[in-house]
C-alpha positions as CSV (number, residue, x, y, z in Angstrom):
1,M,1.9,-15.2,16.8
2,G,-0.1,-14.7,13.5
3,N,0.6,-16.6,10.4
4,R,-0.7,-14.5,7.5
5,K,0.8,-15.7,4.3
6,Q,-1.8,-14.4,1.9
7,P,-3.0,-10.8,1.5
8,F,-5.9,-9.8,3.6
9,G,-9.1,-11.1,1.9
10,Y,-7.5,-14.3,0.5
11,R,-6.6,-17.8,1.8
12,M,-5.0,-20.8,0.4
13,T,-7.4,-23.7,-0.2
14,L,-6.1,-27.0,-1.4
15,G,-3.1,-25.3,-3.0
16,E,-5.2,-22.5,-4.7
17,I,-5.6,-18.9,-3.8
18,T,-9.3,-18.3,-2.9
19,I,-11.4,-15.5,-1.6
20,Q,-12.0,-15.3,2.2
21,P,-15.5,-13.9,2.1
22,E,-15.6,-11.9,5.4
23,E,-12.2,-10.4,4.8
24,A,-13.0,-9.7,1.1
25,E,-16.0,-7.7,2.2
26,T,-13.8,-5.7,4.6
27,V,-11.4,-5.0,1.7
28,R,-14.3,-3.8,-0.5
29,S,-15.5,-1.6,2.4
30,I,-12.0,-0.1,2.9
31,Y,-11.8,0.9,-0.8
32,L,-15.3,2.4,-0.9
33,Q,-14.8,4.4,2.3
34,Y,-11.4,5.6,1.2
35,I,-12.7,6.7,-2.1
36,A,-15.5,8.5,-0.3
37,G,-13.0,10.5,1.8
38,A,-12.0,8.4,4.9
39,S,-8.4,8.6,6.0
40,F,-6.1,5.7,6.6
41,K,-6.3,6.4,10.3
42,Q,-10.1,6.7,10.4
43,L,-10.3,3.3,8.6
44,A,-7.9,1.6,11.0
45,E,-9.7,3.0,14.0
46,Q,-13.1,1.9,12.6
47,L,-11.8,-1.6,12.0
48,Q,-10.4,-1.8,15.5
49,A,-13.7,-0.5,17.0
50,E,-15.6,-3.1,15.0
51,D,-13.2,-5.9,16.2
52,V,-12.3,-6.9,12.7
53,L,-9.4,-9.2,12.9
54,Y,-6.4,-8.7,10.7
55,D,-4.3,-11.5,12.2
56,E,-4.4,-13.3,15.5
57,D,-2.1,-10.9,17.3
58,K,-2.2,-7.7,15.2
59,S,-4.3,-4.6,15.6
60,W,-5.2,-2.6,12.6
61,N,-3.1,0.5,11.9
62,K,-2.9,3.0,9.1
63,N,0.0,1.2,7.4
64,M,-2.0,-2.0,7.0
65,V,-4.8,0.0,5.4
66,S,-2.4,1.8,3.2
67,R,-0.9,-1.5,2.0
68,I,-4.3,-2.8,1.1
69,L,-5.1,0.3,-0.9
70,E,-1.9,0.0,-2.9
71,D,-2.0,-3.7,-3.6
72,D,-3.0,-4.5,-7.3
73,R,-3.7,-8.1,-6.4
74,Y,-7.1,-7.0,-5.4
75,I,-8.0,-6.3,-9.0
76,G,-7.0,-9.8,-10.1
77,Q,-3.3,-9.3,-10.7
78,K,-0.6,-12.0,-10.1
79,E,-3.1,-14.9,-10.2
80,F,-5.3,-13.6,-7.4
81,P,-9.1,-13.5,-7.8
82,A,-10.4,-9.9,-8.1
83,L,-12.1,-8.4,-5.1
84,I,-12.7,-4.9,-6.5
85,T,-12.9,-3.3,-9.9
86,A,-10.0,-1.7,-11.7
87,E,-12.0,1.6,-11.5
88,Q,-12.2,1.4,-7.7
89,F,-8.4,0.7,-7.6
90,D,-7.6,3.5,-9.9
91,A,-9.8,5.9,-7.9
92,A,-8.0,5.0,-4.7
93,Q,-4.6,5.5,-6.4
94,K,-5.7,8.9,-7.7
95,R,-6.8,9.9,-4.2
96,R,-3.6,8.5,-2.6
97,K,-1.6,10.7,-5.1
98,E,-3.7,13.7,-4.3
99,M,-3.3,13.2,-0.6
100,R,0.5,12.7,-0.7
101,P,2.2,15.9,0.6
102,A,4.3,17.7,-1.9
103,Y,8.0,17.0,-1.6
104,K,9.9,20.1,-0.7
105,Q,13.7,20.4,-0.5
106,T,15.3,23.0,1.6
107,P,18.1,25.0,-0.1
108,A,20.6,23.1,2.0
109,Q,19.2,19.7,0.9
110,K,19.4,20.9,-2.8
111,A,23.0,21.9,-2.3
112,L,23.9,18.6,-0.7
113,R,22.3,16.6,-3.4
114,R,24.2,18.7,-6.1
115,L,27.5,18.1,-4.2
116,R,26.8,14.4,-3.9
117,S,26.0,14.2,-7.6
118,E,29.1,16.0,-8.6
119,E,31.2,13.7,-6.3
120,H,29.6,10.6,-7.8
121,T,30.2,11.9,-11.4
122,S,33.8,12.7,-10.6
123,E,34.4,9.3,-9.1
124,L,32.9,7.5,-12.1
125,Q,35.0,9.6,-14.5
126,S,38.2,8.7,-12.6
127,R,37.4,5.0,-13.0
128,I,36.9,5.2,-16.8
129,T,40.1,4.4,-18.7
130,I,40.6,4.8,-22.4
């Protein structure tokens, strides 16, 4: 079983978070390829095909790629050394937002949400005493 305690691209060395060079290069590549148009799935498949290890017993999947692309620690946040620039991170976030499907509610979902909201409001009002 794997024992990944730090985000991919980092390791703990003598009590300090340091860059793991091979993994850091993979993180940079993930960002560059995603910004250039690769999908989460394409990136995961490429990493598997290249036998890039994520953890001892884990194969790459699109969710792992997605988590890397949304993690602000890669730009030096939360006491982590930066692996990418803020511009690269922002470009990836912009693309993620553009790629996200529009949320559409059916008329039935809208009606249910309205009813639940009305029930919640009614319940709160009944609890308020003057």
